N, CA, C and O of each residue as an XYZ file, in Angstrom:
1004
protein
N       0.847     -1.192      0.000
C       0.000      0.000      0.000
C       0.886      1.246      0.000
O       2.104      1.160      0.155
N       0.236      2.427     -0.180
C       0.988      3.685     -0.176
C       1.614      3.959      1.177
O       2.726      4.482      1.249
N       0.913      3.613      2.256
C       1.449      3.827      3.594
C       2.693      2.981      3.824
O       3.660      3.453      4.422
N       2.679      1.740      3.358
C       3.836      0.860      3.522
C       5.042      1.394      2.759
O       6.159      1.359      3.275
N       4.837      1.887      1.544
C       5.941      2.444      0.761
C       6.478      3.725      1.397
O       7.680      3.986      1.356
N       5.585      4.520      1.983
C       6.040      5.756      2.622
C       6.906      5.463      3.843
O       7.908      6.140      4.076
N       6.518      4.449      4.623
C       7.289      4.105      5.820
C       8.682      3.627      5.445
O       9.633      3.882      6.184
N       8.826      2.947      4.328
C      10.122      2.424      3.909
C      10.925      3.409      3.069
O      12.050      3.108      2.671
N      10.362      4.578      2.795
C      11.064      5.554      1.960
C      12.208      6.202      2.730
O      12.199      6.246      3.960
N      13.199      6.708      1.981
C      14.351      7.370      2.597
C      13.951      8.650      3.321
O      14.507      8.975      4.370
N      12.992      9.372      2.764
C      12.555     10.621      3.382
C      11.962     10.372      4.762
O      12.245     11.111      5.706
N      11.136      9.326      4.883
C      10.537      9.016      6.178
C      11.605      8.580      7.183
O      11.574      8.999      8.340
N      12.544      7.745      6.750
C      13.600      7.288      7.643
C      14.474      8.446      8.118
O      14.912      8.478      9.269
N      14.722      9.399      7.213
C      15.541     10.554      7.571
C      14.856     11.394      8.640
O      15.485     11.784      9.624
N      13.567     11.675      8.449
C      12.823     12.464      9.431
C      12.667     11.708     10.745
O      12.659     12.316     11.815
N      12.543     10.384     10.667
C      12.421      9.588     11.884
C      13.711      9.625     12.695
O      13.671      9.701     13.923
N      14.854      9.572     12.016
C      16.138      9.675     12.713
C      16.289     11.032     13.392
O      16.762     11.115     14.526
N      15.883     12.102     12.695
C      15.946     13.430     13.294
C      15.042     13.536     14.510
O      15.389     14.196     15.489
N      13.887     12.894     14.453
C      12.965     12.915     15.593
C      13.580     12.219     16.799
O      13.494     12.727     17.917
N      14.197     11.064     16.585
C      14.823     10.339     17.688
C      15.993     11.130     18.282
O      16.205     11.126     19.495
N      16.753     11.812     17.408
C      17.859     12.628     17.904
C      17.354     13.752     18.791
O      17.924     14.024     19.848
N      16.279     14.408     18.356
C      15.718     15.509     19.139
C      15.210     15.025     20.485
O      15.419     15.681     21.505
N      14.537     13.868     20.491
C      14.034     13.324     21.745
C      15.176     12.937     22.673
O      15.073     13.114     23.887
N      16.258     12.414     22.118
C      17.410     12.035     22.939
C      18.063     13.253     23.565
O      18.424     13.239     24.741
N      18.214     14.308     22.771
C      18.825     15.537     23.293
C      17.969     16.126     24.402
O      18.488     16.559     25.431
N      16.642     16.141     24.189
C      15.751     16.710     25.202
C      15.819     15.916     26.495
O      15.816     16.502     27.577
N      15.880     14.576     26.402
C      15.964     13.740     27.589
C      17.274     13.956     28.318
O      17.296     14.008     29.548
N      18.376     14.082     27.573
C      19.672     14.309     28.202
C      19.700     15.642     28.934
O      20.270     15.746     30.020
N      19.078     16.674     28.334
C      19.109     17.991     28.957
C      18.207     18.047     30.178
O      18.492     18.792     31.115
N      17.107     17.264     30.191
C      16.241     17.248     31.353
C      16.896     16.548     32.529
O      16.640     16.903     33.680
N      17.738     15.556     32.257
C      18.401     14.821     33.326
C      19.724     15.446     33.732
O      20.346     14.988     34.691
N      20.172     16.481     33.028
C      21.440     17.121     33.360
C      21.230     18.118     34.484
O      20.119     18.254     34.998
N      22.278     18.807     34.864
C      22.210     19.783     35.944
C      21.450     21.011     35.492
O      21.112     21.152     34.316
N      21.181     21.909     36.446
C      20.420     23.119     36.154
C      21.201     24.043     35.238
O      20.606     24.774     34.446
N      22.517     24.024     35.331
C      23.346     24.894     34.507
C      23.256     24.479     33.044
O      23.508     23.326     32.693
N      22.890     25.442     32.196
C      22.731     25.151     30.776
C      24.089     25.141     30.084
O      25.000     25.858     30.499
N      24.231     24.333     29.031
C      25.478     24.376     28.255
C      25.671     25.747     27.623
O      24.709     26.456     27.327
N      26.927     26.101     27.426
C      27.225     27.410     26.841
C      26.660     27.528     25.439
O      26.149     28.581     25.059
N      26.749     26.445     24.663
C      26.227     26.481     23.297
C      24.727     26.748     23.285
O      24.242     27.518     22.456
N      23.993     26.123     24.190
C      22.540     26.307     24.228
C      22.177     27.736     24.590
O      21.289     28.323     23.972
N      22.850     28.305     25.583
C      22.556     29.684     25.981
C      22.949     30.664     24.885
O      22.211     31.608     24.605
N      24.110     30.446     24.261
C      24.540     31.343     23.178
C      23.600     31.248     21.982
O      23.301     32.254     21.339
N      23.137     30.040     21.688
C      22.191     29.866     20.581
C      20.880     30.594     20.872
O      20.298     31.213     19.981
N      20.424     30.519     22.108
C      19.182     31.207     22.481
C      19.331     32.709     22.345
O      18.456     33.376     21.792
N      20.442     33.249     22.848
C      20.662     34.700     22.747
C      20.764     35.130     21.287
O      20.223     36.170     20.910
N      21.453     34.339     20.461
C      21.613     34.695     19.053
C      20.278     34.719     18.323
O      20.007     35.646     17.559
N      19.440     33.709     18.551
C      18.160     33.639     17.855
C      17.220     34.752     18.300
O      16.460     35.282     17.490
N      17.267     35.106     19.573
C      16.422     36.205     20.051
C      16.906     37.529     19.483
O      16.101     38.349     19.042
N      18.224     37.742     19.491
C      18.768     39.002     18.981
C      18.519     39.159     17.486
O      18.310     40.274     17.009
N      18.539     38.053     16.741
C      18.309     38.091     15.293
C      16.842     37.937     14.926
O      16.501     37.868     13.745
N      15.972     37.882     15.927
C      14.524     37.764     15.695
C      14.183     36.499     14.911
O      13.343     36.519     14.011
N      14.847     35.395     15.267
C      14.580     34.100     14.641
C      13.658     33.305     15.562
O      14.007     33.107     16.726
N      12.513     32.848     15.101
C      11.616     32.058     15.960
C      12.313     30.812     16.489
O      13.046     30.142     15.762
N      12.079     30.508     17.763
C      12.728     29.352     18.372
C      12.268     28.038     17.749
O      12.967     27.030     17.849
N      11.111     28.040     17.114
C      10.612     26.815     16.479
C      11.467     26.382     15.294
O      11.338     25.249     14.829
N      12.333     27.256     14.796
C      13.172     26.911     13.647
C      14.162     25.797     13.964
O      14.658     25.142     13.047
N      14.462     25.565     15.254
C      15.411     24.500     15.600
C      14.835     23.124     15.311
O      15.569     22.136     15.339
N      13.546     23.033     15.035
C      12.927     21.753     14.718
C      12.797     21.518     13.218
O      12.298     20.475     12.795
N      13.242     22.481     12.410
C      13.213     22.312     10.963
C      14.356     21.390     10.521
O      15.491     21.584     10.958
N      14.093     20.407      9.680
C      15.148     19.458      9.272
C      16.349     20.126      8.616
O      17.486     19.753      8.902
N      16.122     21.110      7.738
C      17.238     21.777      7.075
C      18.073     22.571      8.069
O      19.295     22.637      7.940
N      17.425     23.170      9.053
C      18.144     23.912     10.092
C      19.025     22.964     10.904
O      20.169     23.288     11.222
N      18.488     21.800     11.233
C      19.248     20.809     11.997
C      20.414     20.274     11.179
O      21.525     20.143     11.694
N      20.173     19.964      9.910
C      21.234     19.429      9.053
C      22.372     20.423      8.875
O      23.538     20.028      8.839
N      22.048     21.711      8.764
C      23.085     22.724      8.578
C      24.016     22.768      9.786
O      25.236     22.801      9.622
N      23.463     22.770     10.985
C      24.305     22.832     12.183
C      25.111     21.552     12.361
O      26.269     21.603     12.775
N      24.517     20.414     12.057
C      25.263     19.164     12.198
C      26.383     19.057     11.168
O      27.442     18.498     11.456
N      26.154     19.591      9.972
C      27.141     19.471      8.900
C      28.277     20.471      9.060
O      29.444     20.098      8.938
N      27.958     21.740      9.331
C      28.966     22.794      9.327
C      29.476     23.152     10.726
O      30.575     23.690     10.856
N      28.713     22.867     11.755
C      29.128     23.223     13.118
C      29.423     22.004     13.977
O      30.037     22.121     15.038
N      28.989     20.837     13.524
C      29.216     19.642     14.321
C      28.461     19.654     15.633
O      28.905     19.045     16.606
N      27.322     20.338     15.677
C      26.535     20.461     16.896
C      25.139     19.890     16.667
O      24.549     20.037     15.597
N      24.632     19.233     17.712
C      23.250     18.787     17.696
C      22.396     19.836     18.399
O      22.688     20.241     19.524
N      21.352     20.264     17.727
C      20.533     21.348     18.253
C      19.627     20.862     19.374
O      19.095     19.754     19.302
N      19.446     21.673     20.406
C      18.480     21.328     21.458
C      17.055     21.503     20.952
O      16.829     22.041     19.868
N      16.118     21.052     21.734
C      14.721     21.146     21.335
C      14.192     22.558     21.573
O      14.825     23.379     22.236
N      13.017     22.811     21.012
C      12.378     24.113     21.197
C      12.023     24.338     22.664
O      12.127     25.459     23.161
N      11.608     23.289     23.355
C      11.262     23.416     24.772
C      12.460     23.856     25.594
O      12.333     24.684     26.496
N      13.625     23.301     25.282
C      14.844     23.680     26.002
C      15.200     25.137     25.759
O      15.586     25.844     26.690
N      15.074     25.595     24.520
C      15.375     26.996     24.214
C      14.391     27.937     24.902
O      14.769     29.029     25.326
N      13.140     27.523     25.014
C      12.155     28.351     25.713
C      12.514     28.499     27.183
O      12.389     29.586     27.747
N      12.961     27.404     27.811
C      13.387     27.480     29.206
C      14.614     28.373     29.355
O      14.721     29.135     30.316
N      15.538     28.278     28.403
C      16.718     29.148     28.437
C      16.321     30.610     28.285
O      16.901     31.483     28.931
N      15.341     30.879     27.437
C      14.881     32.251     27.251
C      14.280     32.799     28.541
O      14.510     33.957     28.887
N      13.512     31.978     29.254
C      12.933     32.419     30.520
C      14.018     32.695     31.556
O      13.932     33.671     32.301
N      15.039     31.838     31.606
C      16.144     32.059     32.539
C      16.916     33.324     32.183
O      17.307     34.087     33.066
N      17.135     33.547     30.881
C      17.847     34.747     30.447
C      17.034     35.998     30.756
O      17.599     37.034     31.108
N      15.726     35.911     30.627
C      14.865     37.047     30.948
C      14.973     37.410     32.421
O      15.040     38.589     32.768
N      14.989     36.408     33.285
C      15.138     36.675     34.715
C      16.496     37.294     35.024
O      16.598     38.174     35.878
N      17.529     36.841     34.337
C      18.864     37.413     34.552
C      18.915     38.872     34.138
O      19.480     39.704     34.848
N      18.322     39.188     32.982
C      18.313     40.575     32.504
C      17.496     41.458     33.435
O      17.895     42.587     33.720
N      16.354     40.959     33.917
C      15.537     41.742     34.852
C      16.296     42.020     36.145
O      16.156     43.096     36.727
N      17.093     41.064     36.596
C      17.899     41.282     37.803
C      18.952     42.358     37.577
O      19.212     43.171     38.463
N      19.565     42.365     36.379
C      20.549     43.399     36.066
C      19.891     44.778     35.991
O      20.457     45.765     36.463
N      18.696     44.845     35.397
C      17.980     46.124     35.331
C      17.619     46.597     36.732
O      17.712     47.788     37.031
N      17.210     45.672     37.586
C      16.866     46.029     38.962
C      18.064     46.612     39.695
O      17.925     47.588     40.431
N      19.243     46.022     39.502
C      20.448     46.553     40.145
C      20.779     47.956     39.658
O      21.331     48.761     40.408
N      20.442     48.256     38.399
C      20.717     49.583     37.851
C      19.728     50.632     38.351
O      20.080     51.808     38.448
N      18.497     50.229     38.669
C      17.448     51.194     38.993
C      17.189     51.362     40.487
O      16.759     52.433     40.916
N      17.438     50.339     41.278
C      17.045     50.405     42.680
C      17.857     51.461     43.433
O      19.041     51.677     43.176
N      17.165     52.106     44.370
C      17.734     53.133     45.248
C      18.265     54.335     44.473
O      19.139     55.048     44.966
N      17.747     54.570     43.263
C      18.159     55.723     42.461
C      16.921     56.474     41.990
O      15.833     55.908     41.889
N      17.109     57.758     41.704
C      16.035     58.527     41.090
C      15.855     58.052     39.655
O      16.820     57.973     38.895
N      14.629     57.739     39.290
C      14.374     57.150     37.980
C      13.303     57.936     37.230
O      12.554     58.716     37.818
N      13.251     57.714     35.936
C      12.200     58.260     35.089
C      11.519     57.116     34.353
O      12.106     56.053     34.149
N      10.283     57.347     33.960
C       9.494     56.371     33.212
C       8.952     57.049     31.971
O       8.457     58.174     32.034
N       9.046     56.369     30.851
C       8.544     56.882     29.584
C       7.545     55.890     29.005
O       7.822     54.692     28.933
N       6.390     56.386     28.595
C       5.340     55.553     28.008
C       5.076     56.012     26.582
O       4.990     57.208     26.306
N       4.949     55.048     25.687
C       4.716     55.383     24.283
C       3.914     54.263     23.636
O       3.996     53.105     24.046
N       3.148     54.620     22.634
C       2.363     53.642     21.886
C       3.156     53.181     20.666
O       3.866     53.964     20.034
N       3.021     51.906     20.353
C       3.687     51.344     19.189
C       2.845     50.185     18.667
O       1.792     49.881     19.228
N       3.293     49.549     17.616
C       2.618     48.386     17.049
C       3.638     47.283     16.818
O       4.810     47.552     16.555
N       3.183     46.038     16.919
C       4.068     44.912     16.663
C       4.027     44.544     15.185
O       3.434     45.258     14.376
N       4.660     43.425     14.840
C       4.747     43.024     13.436
C       3.394     42.679     12.833
O       3.246     42.683     11.611
N       2.406     42.381     13.665
C       1.071     42.039     13.189
C       0.107     43.217     13.249
O      -1.088     43.056     13.002
N       0.623     44.403     13.578
C      -0.206     45.597     13.602
C      -1.029     45.775     14.856
O      -1.906     46.639     14.882
N      -0.790     45.000     15.897
C      -1.541     45.140     17.137
C      -1.005     46.310     17.945
O       0.198     46.572     17.955
N      -1.912     47.016     18.626
C      -1.518     48.170     19.431
C      -0.805     47.696     20.692
O      -1.306     46.829     21.407
N       0.353     48.262     20.959
C       1.152     47.915     22.127
C       1.519     49.188     22.881
O       1.713     50.245     22.282
N       1.612     49.072     24.191
C       2.059     50.173     25.035
C       3.422     49.813     25.611
O       3.544     48.856     26.376
N       4.431     50.568     25.248
C       5.799     50.314     25.705
C       6.104     51.181     26.916
O       5.853     52.386     26.908
N       6.649     50.556     27.963
C       7.040     51.254     29.184
C       8.551     51.142     29.320
O       9.093     50.038     29.381
N       9.230     52.283     29.365
C      10.683     52.324     29.500
C      11.065     53.081     30.763
O      10.351     53.988     31.192
N      12.186     52.708     31.351
C      12.643     53.335     32.591
C      14.152     53.496     32.550
O      14.851     52.740     31.875
N      14.642     54.480     33.274
C      16.077     54.744     33.352
C      16.392     55.577     34.575
O      15.492     56.020     35.289
N      17.671     55.787     34.811
C      18.109     56.544     35.980
C      18.335     58.003     35.619
O      18.644     58.333     34.474
N      18.177     58.864     36.603
C      18.449     60.294     36.462
C      19.740     60.598     37.211
O      19.799     60.492     38.436
N      20.772     60.977     36.464
C      22.054     61.270     37.101
C      22.267     62.748     37.345
O      23.345     63.141     37.790
N      21.275     63.585     37.069
C      21.391     65.010     37.333
C      21.935     65.812     36.178
O      21.893     67.041     36.222
N      22.449     65.160     35.135
C      23.030     65.872     33.996
C      22.298     65.502     32.718
O      21.716     66.369     32.066
N      22.318     64.246     32.356
C      21.678     63.780     31.125
C      20.873     62.527     31.421
O      21.034     61.894     32.464
N      20.014     62.188     30.490
C      19.241     60.957     30.595
C      20.042     59.805     30.004
O      20.535     59.885     28.879
N      20.164     58.729     30.781
C      20.822     57.548     30.260
C      19.862     56.774     29.354
O      18.661     57.041     29.324
N      20.412     55.824     28.625
C      19.581     55.021     27.728
C      18.579     54.214     28.544
O      18.979     53.488     29.455
N      17.275     54.322     28.238
C      16.273     53.644     29.070
C      16.218     52.145     28.801
O      16.674     51.659     27.766
N      15.645     51.429     29.765
C      15.410     49.991     29.646
C      13.937     49.762     29.318
O      13.064     50.424     29.879
N      13.663     48.833     28.417
C      12.289     48.439     28.129
C      11.852     47.454     29.210
O      12.304     46.309     29.231
N      10.977     47.899     30.105
C      10.569     47.073     31.246
C       9.157     46.528     31.101
O       8.737     45.696     31.905
N       8.416     46.979     30.096
C       7.051     46.491     29.927
C       6.548     46.707     28.521
O       6.826     47.734     27.902
N       5.796     45.726     28.008
C       5.183     45.834     26.688
C       3.815     45.173     26.782
O       3.710     43.947     26.838
N       2.761     46.000     26.798
C       1.409     45.509     27.041
C       0.603     45.530     25.755
O       0.648     46.494     24.990
N      -0.133     44.452     25.529
C      -1.051     44.362     24.396
C      -2.397     44.903     24.848
O      -3.093     44.254     25.629
N      -2.767     46.065     24.375
C      -3.995     46.723     24.817
C      -4.917     46.914     23.619
O      -4.484     47.282     22.528
N      -6.196     46.654     23.855
C      -7.192     46.891     22.810
C      -7.685     48.332     22.830
O      -7.897     48.939     21.780
N      -7.865     48.874     24.027
C      -8.297     50.262     24.190
C      -7.398     50.919     25.220
O      -7.332     50.474     26.366
N      -6.710     51.972     24.820
C      -5.807     52.671     25.718
C      -6.535     53.857     26.329
O      -7.162     54.644     25.621
N      -6.448     53.982     27.649
C      -7.008     55.125     28.364
C      -6.127     55.420     29.558
O      -5.091     54.781     29.745
N      -6.533     56.387     30.370
C      -5.680     56.790     31.483
C      -5.522     55.679     32.520
O      -4.443     55.525     33.094
N      -6.575     54.905     32.769
C      -6.479     53.846     33.765
C      -5.591     52.699     33.289
O      -4.782     52.182     34.059
N      -5.735     52.302     32.036
C      -4.893     51.222     31.517
C      -3.431     51.642     31.448
O      -2.541     50.817     31.655
N      -3.170     52.922     31.159
C      -1.790     53.402     31.122
C      -1.184     53.413     32.518
O      -0.041     52.993     32.700
N      -1.940     53.889     33.508
C      -1.445     53.856     34.887
C      -1.146     52.429     35.321
O      -0.107     52.163     35.926
N      -2.057     51.511     35.010
C      -1.868     50.118     35.407
C      -0.652     49.510     34.729
O       0.081     48.743     35.353
N      -0.424     49.841     33.457
C       0.739     49.307     32.742
C       2.040     49.808     33.355
O       3.001     49.048     33.472
N       2.080     51.081     33.748
C       3.287     51.647     34.362
C       3.568     50.992     35.708
O       4.700     50.593     35.981
N       2.547     50.881     36.548
C       2.742     50.320     37.890
C       3.125     48.845     37.812
O       3.992     48.391     38.559
N       2.488     48.095     36.917
C       2.829     46.674     36.774
C       4.260     46.487     36.304
O       4.967     45.609     36.799
N       4.691     47.302     35.357
C       6.055     47.173     34.842
C       7.081     47.487     35.929
O       8.088     46.789     36.052
N       6.832     48.530     36.714
C       7.767     48.890     37.782
C       7.815     47.816     38.861
O       8.894     47.469     39.343
N       6.671     47.295     39.238
C       6.643     46.266     40.275
C       7.251     44.958     39.786
O       7.847     44.220     40.571
N       7.104     44.666     38.494
C       7.677     43.436     37.960
C       9.194     43.455     38.030
O       9.819     42.432     38.309
N       9.792     44.621     37.776
C      11.252     44.722     37.762
C      11.807     44.988     39.156
O      12.738     44.310     39.592
N      11.246     45.967     39.856
C      11.805     46.388     41.140
C      11.231     45.622     42.317
O      11.928     45.423     43.312
N       9.989     45.190     42.236
C       9.385     44.454     43.339
C       9.309     45.292     44.602
O       8.797     46.411     44.590
N       9.824     44.739     45.692
C       9.804     45.455     46.973
C      10.776     46.623     47.009
O      10.706     47.455     47.914
N      11.683     46.699     46.039
C      12.650     47.798     45.991
C      12.054     49.076     45.395
O      12.730     50.103     45.338
N      10.798     49.023     44.954
C      10.161     50.202     44.374
C       9.847     51.211     45.467
O       9.032     50.949     46.351
N      10.498     52.362     45.400
C      10.273     53.449     46.358
C       9.456     54.535     45.674
O       9.844     55.046     44.624
N       8.325     54.884     46.273
C       7.424     55.848     45.643
C       8.070     57.211     45.447
O       7.736     57.920     44.498
N       8.984     57.587     46.324
C       9.605     58.908     46.228
C      10.764     58.943     45.229
O      11.301     60.016     44.953
N      11.154     57.798     44.687
C      12.275     57.757     43.749
C      11.849     57.943     42.296
O      12.691     58.210     41.439
N      10.566     57.808     42.006
C      10.083     58.050     40.651
C       9.886     59.549     40.482
O       8.969     60.134     41.059
N      10.751     60.163     39.688
C      10.787     61.622     39.589
C      10.156     62.166     38.316
O       9.589     63.258     38.335
N      10.240     61.432     37.213
C       9.871     61.996     35.918
C       9.028     60.998     35.133
O       9.316     59.801     35.105
N       7.976     61.518     34.494
C       7.079     60.715     33.668
C       6.961     61.389     32.311
O       6.476     62.516     32.215
N       7.407     60.699     31.253
C       7.449     61.261     29.900
C       6.396     60.589     29.023
O       6.367     59.364     28.899
N       5.530     61.406     28.414
C       4.519     60.901     27.488
C       4.287     61.946     26.406
O       4.931     62.995     26.390
N       3.354     61.646     25.499
C       2.924     62.668     24.558
C       1.835     63.518     25.221
O       1.535     63.349     26.402
N       1.257     64.420     24.453
C       0.316     65.367     25.036
C      -1.133     64.977     24.926
O      -2.003     65.843     25.019
N      -1.434     63.697     24.731
C      -2.825     63.258     24.632
C      -3.542     63.463     25.961
O      -2.916     63.482     27.021
N      -4.853     63.615     25.891
C      -5.629     63.917     27.100
C      -5.571     62.773     28.104
O      -5.500     63.015     29.309
N      -5.601     61.521     27.625
C      -5.556     60.403     28.564
C      -4.196     60.297     29.242
O      -4.103     59.819     30.372
N      -3.130     60.744     28.553
C      -1.802     60.760     29.177
C      -1.743     61.795     30.295
O      -1.126     61.556     31.334
N      -2.380     62.939     30.086
C      -2.421     63.964     31.127
C      -3.179     63.455     32.350
O      -2.768     63.699     33.484
N      -4.287     62.749     32.120
C      -5.035     62.181     33.241
C      -4.228     61.100     33.948
O      -4.258     60.998     35.175
N      -3.506     60.291     33.172
C      -2.675     59.250     33.779
C      -1.571     59.857     34.630
O      -1.244     59.330     35.693
N      -0.992     60.969     34.166
C       0.036     61.644     34.956
C      -0.505     62.161     36.270
O       0.158     62.051     37.301
N      -1.711     62.727     36.248
C      -2.314     63.212     37.496
C      -2.636     62.051     38.434
O      -2.508     62.181     39.651
N      -3.055     60.914     37.867
C      -3.341     59.761     38.705
C      -2.087     59.164     39.325
O      -2.104     58.772     40.492
N      -0.999     59.088     38.564
C       0.255     58.553     39.105
C       0.856     59.465     40.156
O       1.535     58.997     41.069
N       0.614     60.764     40.037
C       1.165     61.705     41.004
C       0.581     61.493     42.401
O       1.209     61.861     43.394
N      -0.594     60.914     42.486
C      -1.177     60.626     43.796
C      -0.423     59.518     44.517
O      -0.361     59.504     45.747
N       0.149     58.591     43.757
C       0.913     57.500     44.361
C       2.394     57.822     44.458
O       3.079     57.339     45.360
N       2.892     58.633     43.535
C       4.304     59.021     43.534
C       4.374     60.536     43.744
O       4.258     61.287     42.776
N       4.558     60.996     44.966
C       4.427     62.434     45.275
C       5.455     63.320     44.598
O       5.171     64.494     44.356
N       6.632     62.811     44.283
C       7.683     63.635     43.673
C       7.669     63.586     42.148
O       8.610     64.056     41.508
N       6.630     63.032     41.565
C       6.581     62.837     40.120
C       6.305     64.148     39.388
O       5.429     64.920     39.777
N       7.072     64.384     38.317
C       6.862     65.517     37.412
C       6.511     64.954     36.045
O       7.246     64.133     35.496
N       5.388     65.395     35.499
C       4.916     64.899     34.208
C       5.327     65.873     33.112
O       4.957     67.047     33.144
N       6.095     65.382     32.141
C       6.566     66.192     31.015
C       6.014     65.579     29.732
O       6.157     64.379     29.497
N       5.387     66.405     28.910
C       4.809     65.933     27.653
C       5.714     66.287     26.480
O       6.633     67.095     26.610
N       5.442     65.674     25.337
C       6.257     65.847     24.137
C       6.077     67.251     23.568
O       4.947     67.708     23.392
N       7.183     67.938     23.278
C       7.122     69.297     22.737
C       6.552     69.286     21.321
O       5.756     70.156     20.969
N       6.950     68.311     20.509
C       6.457     68.249     19.130
C       4.943     68.063     19.098
O       4.256     68.660     18.269
N       4.434     67.241     19.995
C       2.984     67.043     20.053
C       2.284     68.321     20.489
O       1.210     68.647     19.984
N       2.887     69.045     21.423
C       2.289     70.309     21.864
C       2.272     71.336     20.737
O       1.283     72.049     20.565
N       3.360     71.416     19.966
C       3.397     72.348     18.834
C       2.363     71.971     17.779
O       1.767     72.845     17.150
N       2.149     70.682     17.587
C       1.133     70.250     16.629
C      -0.265     70.671     17.077
O      -1.099     71.046     16.253
N      -0.514     70.607     18.371
C      -1.814     71.041     18.880
C      -1.987     72.546     18.734
O      -3.088     73.024     18.459
N      -0.898     73.298     18.919
C      -0.965     74.747     18.713
C      -1.264     75.058     17.251
O      -2.093     75.917     16.952
N      -0.586     74.354     16.337
C      -0.827     74.574     14.914
C      -2.247     74.178     14.523
O      -2.863     74.834     13.683
N      -2.763     73.124     15.119
C      -4.130     72.714     14.826
C      -5.130     73.754     15.326
O      -6.149     74.003     14.682
N      -4.833     74.361     16.481
C      -5.701     75.428     16.988
C      -5.638     76.650     16.082
O      -6.658     77.295     15.839
N      -4.439     76.977     15.577
C      -4.311     78.120     14.663
C      -5.058     77.868     13.362
O      -5.580     78.802     12.753
N      -5.112     76.617     12.936
C      -5.842     76.288     11.708
C      -7.324     76.591     11.848
O      -7.959     77.050     10.899
N      -7.874     76.338     13.022
C      -9.299     76.626     13.228
C      -9.577     78.115     13.345
O     -10.700     78.557     13.100
N      -8.561     78.897     13.720
C      -8.750     80.338     13.868
C      -8.674     81.072     12.532
O      -9.140     82.206     12.425
N      -8.095     80.441     11.517
C      -7.954     81.065     10.191
C      -8.531     80.115      9.141
O      -7.774     79.450      8.434
N      -9.856     80.043      9.028
C     -10.475     79.074      8.105
C     -10.166     79.351      6.641
O     -10.043     78.411      5.856
N     -10.038     80.619      6.251
C      -9.745     80.924      4.851
C      -8.343     80.450      4.470
O      -8.149     79.859      3.407
N      -7.376     80.711      5.338
C      -6.023     80.224      5.075
C      -5.961     78.707      5.043
O      -5.232     78.131      4.235
N      -6.716     78.059      5.909
C      -6.767     76.603      5.913
C      -7.380     76.074      4.621
O      -6.912     75.072      4.080
N      -8.428     76.742      4.120
C      -9.059     76.326      2.864
C      -8.109     76.513      1.681
O      -8.059     75.672      0.783
N      -7.350     77.621      1.682
C      -6.391     77.869      0.604
C      -5.318     76.785      0.560
O      -5.003     76.269     -0.512
N      -4.759     76.439      1.708
C      -3.722     75.404      1.761
C      -4.288     74.059      1.315
O      -3.611     73.297      0.625
N      -5.519     73.769      1.704
C      -6.146     72.512      1.312
C      -6.339     72.422     -0.198
O      -6.110     71.366     -0.788
N      -6.762     73.524     -0.836
C      -6.967     73.513     -2.281
C      -5.645     73.388     -3.035
O      -5.579     72.702     -4.055
N      -4.596     74.043     -2.546
C      -3.284     73.937     -3.189
C      -2.762     72.503     -3.116
O      -2.200     71.998     -4.088
N      -2.944     71.850     -1.977
C      -2.513     70.461     -1.837
C      -3.294     69.544     -2.776
O      -2.722     68.630     -3.369
N      -4.592     69.785     -2.913
C      -5.394     68.987     -3.842
C      -4.918     69.165     -5.281
O      -4.855     68.200     -6.042
N      -4.582     70.401     -5.652
C      -4.145     70.680     -7.019
C      -2.879     69.910     -7.356
O      -2.811     69.245     -8.390
N      -1.881     69.994     -6.495
C      -0.618     69.313     -6.774
C      -0.777     67.796     -6.722
O      -0.107     67.084     -7.470
N      -1.645     67.292     -5.860
C      -1.836     65.845     -5.785
C      -2.487     65.313     -7.059
O      -2.029     64.311     -7.609
N      -3.535     65.957     -7.532
C      -4.203     65.518     -8.758
C      -3.348     65.792     -9.996
O      -3.398     65.034    -10.964
N      -2.572     66.863     -9.968
C      -1.714     67.192    -11.109
C      -0.654     66.114    -11.314
O      -0.399     65.694    -12.442
N      -0.044     65.672    -10.229
C       0.993     64.639    -10.342
C       0.399     63.297    -10.744
O       1.032     62.536    -11.475
N      -0.810     62.996    -10.275
C      -1.412     61.702    -10.585
C      -1.933     61.626    -12.017
O      -2.008     60.538    -12.587
N      -2.291     62.762    -12.602
C      -2.884     62.745    -13.937
C      -1.855     62.498    -15.033
O      -2.177     61.859    -16.034
N      -0.642     62.980    -14.877
C       0.373     62.841    -15.922
C       1.235     61.594    -15.733
O       1.612     60.950    -16.712
N       1.550     61.250    -14.486
C       2.393     60.093    -14.182
C       3.715     60.151    -14.942
O       4.171     59.149    -15.493
N       4.321     61.327    -14.966
C       5.586     61.517    -15.669
C       6.726     61.088    -14.743
O       6.793     61.570    -13.612
N       7.622     60.203    -15.180
C       8.728     59.790    -14.315
C       9.744     60.910    -14.156
O       9.795     61.845    -14.954
N      10.541     60.796    -13.122
C      11.583     61.779    -12.874
C      12.673     61.674    -13.931
O      12.903     60.589    -14.464
N      13.352     62.776    -14.248
C      14.443     62.730    -15.226
C      15.603     61.896    -14.707
O      15.829     61.836    -13.498
N      16.343     61.250    -15.608
C      17.464     60.406    -15.151
C      18.607     61.204    -14.553
O      19.375     60.672    -13.751
N      18.737     62.491    -14.933
C      19.804     63.331    -14.411
C      19.190     64.596    -13.825
O      18.129     65.030    -14.275
N      19.839     65.194    -12.831
C      19.305     66.414    -12.245
C      19.197     67.528    -13.288
O      20.060     67.665    -14.155
N      18.139     68.313    -13.194
C      17.925     69.436    -14.097
C      18.691     70.642    -13.569
O      18.476     71.072    -12.435
N      19.579     71.184    -14.385
C      20.386     72.343    -13.989
C      19.711     73.596    -14.530
O      19.578     73.767    -15.742
N      19.292     74.459    -13.630
C      18.576     75.675    -14.042
C      19.461     76.904    -14.024
O      19.024     77.973    -14.450
N      20.685     76.788    -13.548
C      21.575     77.956    -13.499
C      22.899     77.634    -14.181
O      23.784     78.487    -14.246
């Protein structure tokens, strides 16, 4: 039958051997000590830094490449996931050592992931009195609707996750956001829990709001600019003339 021929085929035997190798490696790593091999930890860090999904270690071509050119047998996806969790705890401990017992700032910003989902990024850093150091990303929340309460909750959760009992309410000095109304409300709400907090909004966002207010005060000028933009947009689309191959010299 077709099933019998498939079982005896070289392709099936090859994949079966790879499966047994993966199971053997996983069993050996589960029975070994808590300390991970250097190769496994380095592989985990490399794949995370290069944005390579950990599931790729189970691809036959990926396994064959490492066995052929590196002479290494790849660990299982489960092992790499455990290494990633251990590495995350190590990094959080290092961030905690950098932030605890120091004056810190928190920055909140909206972003999107690779799938277009709305995310709220929470960053924190130390205030040395002269310049702002490079902040640490301490929280990334998947939110469907962002408002002042969800922003406050995201900030507090991120700080408690990293600092834990070392979080001192008087050490949070600065809160950086854009000038949206819900951010202003979130700043006022956080100030009740952190008495020394100063809320600073984005200057570019504030200037944009000023310009938007000026647009409403001069409707004729706004209409003129709108018509000029429409003219140039339709003019360029109607001809579809490509750019010249060489710069045009007018002088």
